[in-house]
N, C-alpha and C positions, 0 to 999 in steps of 0.2 A: 578679615574674617572670613574665615569659613563659611558658604552659605548651606545651611540643612536641607538636602534633599530624602523625598520619597523613601529611597533605597535606605538612605541612615535611617531613618525612624523605622520601615521594617524589618532593619537587624538589628536597633535595640529591643525593639517590641514582638522581635523573636514570631513573626507573620509574612505574609507576603507582602510584597507590591501594588499590590490590587486592590488587597483589603485597607492598607492605607488610606490609598487613593480614593477607597468609596469612602471609608470614614471620613476624611477629612474635606468631601464634598458633598459631605449632608444627602448621601444616598437612601432614600427612604425605602425602596424596595433591596435591599438589602440587608437581610438578616445575621446580627453578627453578636456576641454576647457583651451584657454589658462592662464584664471586666474589662474582654478585651478593647470593647471603644475605652472606656476610662485608661486604661493604658496608654494606648495611640494619642489618645490628645494628650495624656501629662508627660510622654515624649516630646511630642511634637512644640509645647510648651517650654520644656527644657533647654530646645534645642534653638529657639526662635525662628521656629519654621515659621516662615511667609509665603501664603499660595503666588503665584505666578499668575494674575487677573489676569492680564493681556494674552497670555499664551493659552492660557480654558477657553477664553473666547476664538481662540482659532482654532483650537481643536476640538474635533467632534468627539471625541471620545476619553476616555481613560485608560485606552491601548495605546496610544501613542508616547506614552510616560513609558514605556516598558522596551523589553527588550526578550528578541525572542528568537531561538535559533531553531537551526534542522539540519538533523541525521540522516544521512543518505545509505543506502547498503551497501549501494554500486558505484563505481567510479562514471567521472563524466562521460568515457567511451562506450563504456555499458551499457550506459542511460540512453545513448541517443541508437546505438545497436536496435537496443528491444526495448518502443515507447512507452513500458508498463510503467514505468518507474518515473520517466517524463512526466507523462501523463499527469499520472496525481502532483507531482512536483508544482506542475501547472496549476493544478486546481488551488490547490493552498494558497501559493501567490496570486492567483485571480482574488481569490477570499478575502486575501489578508490587506489590501490594496480598499477594500470595503469596509474594513472595521477600521481602518488606520495602525495596521500591527507591521510592525518594524523586526522584519528578517535582518539581524545583525548579525549573526553567523552562522557558515555553513560547514559542515563536517563531511567525511567523504571515506569510504572504505576502500583503499586503491589494492586491487589484486590479492596479493597476501601480507603485502604490511600489517603491523601492529599502529596503529593510530594511538597517538595520543591529544585525546578527546579532552579541550577543559570548555565544560559549560556553566562553572559552578555561578556565573555572576549573570547569569538569564534567567531571566522571569516565566519561562516555559521551552519547553521545546518537543519539538513536531521530529519523531521518530519513522523514518518510511525504511521499511522491509525487516528482517528476521535478524533482528540484533539483541542479542542473549542479558538479559537482566545485570549481569556484573559487570557490565560496560558498562550502562547506565548508572550504579551504581558509587564507580569509580568517578564518573564523568560528571555527574551534577550534583543538587540537592535540590534541586526546586521540586515541588510536588508537581507543576503543573506539566503534563506529560502526558500527550496522545502518540498512541502508534497507530500506525497506515498498515495493513497486509500482513498485521501479526499482535498478539496480543501479551504483552511485555508480564501482569500481572492481574489482579483483579481490582486494585490500588488504584489502576490507571485507565483513562479512556480508552477505546480502540476502535476503527472500525476497517473493516474486513469485508470480502467477497465469500459468498460460499462456494469453496471450490468441490466441495463432493457432490454438491447439485449440478455446477456447473458439466462436473462431466458425467452427470449425469441424464443432464439435457441433452448432453452429444451422443452419447450411449441409447437413450432410449430415441433418437429422431434415427437413428440407422436401424437399431432394430425395428421400429416399425415403417423401416422402406427394406424389411425382409431382410438385412445382411444379416451370417450366424456365425460366419468366419472374420472376426475383427481384430487388428493388432492396435498397438498402443507405439508411439512415439514422444520421447518425452528424457525430461532431465530430472538429475538426481539435486535432494532439496540440502540445503544445509540453514545453520544459523551461523553468524557470525558471533562468536564470544572472544575475549581477551587473547586466548589461546591460539584464536585461529578459528577453521571452522570445524562445526560439529554437523555430519551428514545423518540423514537420515532417511525414507522412503517418501517421495512428495503425494502429499493428501490424493491428487489427483488420477497417479497412480495406484494409489491401494483403494480408491472407489472404483476404477475399471474390474480390478480382479476382484474386489465382493462384488461387484455387480454380478459381471460373467459367471462368477464361478457359483451365484443363487441357479442361476439360467442354467446351468450345467454346459456353459460353451466358452468357458476359462481356457485359455492352450498357450503353457508358460512360453514356448517360440515364434510367437506372435509380440512378443515384449520387446519392445528396443530402448535401451537405455542410455543417455550420455550426460554430458554438458549442458546445460540452458545453450548454446549456440543458434546461429542459424545453420553454419556450415554444418554443423553435427547434427543438424534435421536432415543434410541433403545426404548424407556419406550413411546414417542410420538405414535412411527411406532405400539407401544402394543396397543395403546389404541384405533388406526385407527383400527385396524383390529380386536377389539371386537365391532364396531359399526354393525348396520345392514345391512348396504347399507356401502360397504367396494369400494373403488374410483379398477378401474382398472389398474392406473396408480398415480405414484407419479414425481412431481418435488423437489427435497430437496437441500437447500440452502446449505449447506456445504460437502466434501467430509467424513470426519469426520463423521459430521452423516449421512450421508447415508450407507457408513459399518457399522454401527452398527444396522442399519435400515434393513441392511439386517439378519446380526444375528436374530433381532427380526423376522420377515417372515420366518426364516428356522426353527424355534421354534413353527411354527404355520401350518396348514395345508392347507395354500399355500405356491407358487414359486413364485420365480423368474426366469422367465418370463413369465412361463406358465399361472400365473393368474393375477398377481401386475408386468408391468414394472416400470422401474424407471431410471430417467434422475438426473445427480447432480452437482454440478457446483463446478469447482475447476482444478480438473483432479491432484491432488497428485500424487507421484509415485506408491503410494502404486493401485494404483484405479485399475489399469489392472493386479492386481496380486489378487484381492480378488473373491471368486467363488461366485454368476458369475461374471467377470471382467465385472465394473462400464463401463454403458454412463456417460460422463461426459463432460461438456465443459472446454476445453481447458483454462484456465488463464495463461498467460505468465508473473512469478510470478519475477521471477532474472530479465528479461529485465525492469518489472516497475523500480528494484532498479536500475540496469544498467541505463537505461535512466535520474533518478534522479542525476546519478552523472554527466551525457555528460550535464543535465540542467544548472548545480551548476557551473562547469568550463564556459560554453558559459557567463553563468551572469557574476561569476564573471570578466570574462574578455572584458566586457564591452557593454555586451547586456541591454537595460533597459525594452526595454517592457517584462510580464512577458508571459510565455506561458503554457497553460494548454496543453496536451499530455494526450491522450486517447492509449491503447494497446487494438489492437483487440483480439478477441477471438476465439472458436474454436471447434465445434464438438467432439469429438472423442466416437462415435461409438461402444460399444461393446455390449456383449451378454447379458446385466442386461435390455436391454430398447425390446428386443426379434428381434433387427433389425439383418442385417449381421455386422459381425465385423470390416469390412474396416474402416476407417477412413475416416472420413468426409469433 
């Protein structure tokens, strides 16, 4: 005879596995309608469900009984070339261990491919990166979804950092240092849809233009945009240095692009920070080891991943209202901007 499981009860009672687990374990902190509780208990009785007491003693919490998935916006190669998403994933994995959460499935977008993602058997899903809601709707039916670096909808939790604010921190720093001819190097943003990529102007570039237009300092000839790859940062800086009018400072959208841009400047007659100041966004570990050390807006990427797991646990234990959490950023002033090297 087949042994009934929590998933069997959840499917018949039309509730989540987490809800079934907490009701059957008599969790007094969990608020659930009496009708739902009765339906779960009645279904468990009909299926002759029996709790595995030995298993419960060995497990730290109800999360170990559930299956979770990870949907990542980028390939493994891209992840290791640009540690932003790698750090988020590491934060998720580290926090999952603390809560006894098992990541049983990992899905990735591989370049231009249209992946076949089947996450219908999962109890929860972490989504890293800009993934359109149509992919989520086709991939899973779980209500337990947390997105990181993108807001899927008001229905699901999300963890973000404030891109416009980070850009403003970078620009304010350069303006305070006296720069008025400021350039921008970055990439084109896009969202992954079931049909491919949907491109739009990145939030960093938007904020850069808004701030400098308000100050009557914007020059469209100082804006250089391509793909989000380190080698593109190198090529775009080369283009900028070949122009007749070269900015005295640059905001660069990511550390990998900025590190490559430093190399381009080192191969020219210009010097950083004597002729050109650079402020980037990310503050990956390598930023403080390049020459000169890179001034960058620190994004707390691992903390973003850790926060996503905490939101997932909290949601599965009864919270109904979706939360959108914004993690703050911090200016890390080093030699590439010409200012003092003390962190700000």
